[in-house]
N, C-alpha and C positions, 0 to 999 in steps of 0.2 A: 479448420478442423477440429472439432469441439475435443479435447479428452480430459480425461480424469487428470486432474492438478497433481495428485501423487503419483503419476506414471509417467512425469515429463523427467529427464534426465535434470542432473545436478547442474549440468553447465546451460541451464535454460534463464534467459534473459526474462528477469521480473521488471516492472513497475509497481509500487505500492501507493497509492491512495488513502489518507486519512480521513476519516469525517470529522467534522467538527461536534458531533454529535452521535449518539449509537442510534441506530436504525430499527424500527419496531419490526416485528416477526412480518407482518404484512407486506411492508417497506421490503424487509428479505426477500420472503419470497417472491413479490417482483420484480427487484432486481435481480434476482438471480435467473427468473424466468429469461430480462432481457439481456443479462449476460450471455446466456446460452445463444440466443438469437446472435447477437453480435460476433461472438466467436464462432458459431459456425459458419459465418460470410463474412469472417474476416480473410483481406487475400493482401498479396503486395505482387503489384502488378499479373491481376489475373491467378496467380498461383494460391492456393491454400497453404494458408498459416495454421501449421500445427500449436496450439496452443490453449490454456486450462485457466482456471481462477480457484482462488479459494478468497472467504470472506474470514478475518478473525474479529472476534470480541464484539462482534456485529457493529463496526465502524472502519475495518483495514478492508478494502480491494484491493486483491492481489492477483492483477494479471502476470501469465510466464509465458515464452515463448519457446519453441522448441526450435533453435535457430539453424539445429542439424540439418534440419528439414528443408527450411526456406526461412531467410533472414528478414527481419523486418528493413522496412524505407522507409524513407521521407512520410511517401502520402498513406503508406500503413501505419506509422505512428500515430502520426495529425489524424485519422480515421480514430484510433482510440483514445486521443486527446479530445475529439468533437463527443466521440461516446460519453466521455466522464463528463464534460462539459452537461451534454442532455441531462444527464442525471442529477449535475447540482441544480439545474433548474428548476426540475421536476419534481424531485424532493426538499426540496430549498434549504439544501446543506450545501458546506466547501468541501471540496475533496482537492482540491489544487493548489493552495496557499500551502507553502513550503515553509513559511515563516513562523509555522506551528508545531508543539510540541505535545506530542502524546506520554504518558508516563504511567507506569501504575504505582497506586496507592491501596496496597491490600492486594486483593483481587479488583478491585476498581481501578479502571482505565480512565484518568484524566485528562483534560487536553487544555492547553494555554496557549496563547502568543509566546513568541521566543520572546520580548522583553518581560512580561511577566513572568517565565521560567529563569531568566537572568537572575531578577528581582528575589524569587525563590530560594534560587541558589545562596545570593548573598545572605538572606537572611534565615540561612539553614534550615530553610522549608525541606527542600530536596538537599540528599548527599551523593557522594559518589558511588555509594550503595544501591539509589534508586535504579529501579527498572526501568528504564527508555528504548525506546521503537525507533533503531536506526532503518530509516526508511530511504538511507542511501546505497543500502546493498544491491548488487548488479545481478546475481543470479539465485538460481535455487539453492544454492549449496551458503551461499552467504546470507540468504534468509532464513535456513532452519539453521545456523551457528550464531550468526551476527545480531540478526534483528531485533532481541529481546534481549538487552545486556543491560551491565551494572553501566551508568552514566559515565563511568571511567575508563571505562571501553568504548566507549563512542564519543563522538565530536560533540556531544552534548558536554564530557569533562571540561573543555575549555571555559566554562562558566561555574565550575565548582571548587574551591579552595581546599 
C-alpha cells in the first residue's frame, strides 16, 4: 500500500539507492510512475506493505517501509532489489554499487568511486567538513538526522586525516 513518505513513522526502515548520475525530468516522471505501481503491489507473504518513497537531488531513490504494519521478508526485499535492478537496466544507471560515494560540492552533488574519493581525501580535495551522503542509515529518523552530514560524522571520515 503506497503512502506519502512524509506520513511514515520515524522508525520506518529505509533503503537508499544512489544513482551514478542525475535523472532527467522525463526519467524522474517515469520512475515515479513505476515506483507508485511497484509499492502499491508490494507484499510480504501476501500481506500489503505500507511503504512510500522519495527521490532526492534527482539521484537518490529512498524506499521506506512501516514495519509496524507488516515487516519486510526475504522475498519482499528480493522483489524490491529486482525492481531496482530493472530500473538500472532500463535507464542505464548504476543504483546498487555500494562502493561509490556521493558528496556535495556547493549545491552540486558529485559522485565518485570509493578509491577516487580516498585519493581526493589524501590530496585534500575533500575535507572533514565536506557534506557526504551516508546511505547506511536504517530508518527515517536516521535518514532525517544523519543522511546528509559532514564526512567527519560518517563512515567516510576514516579516509580524511
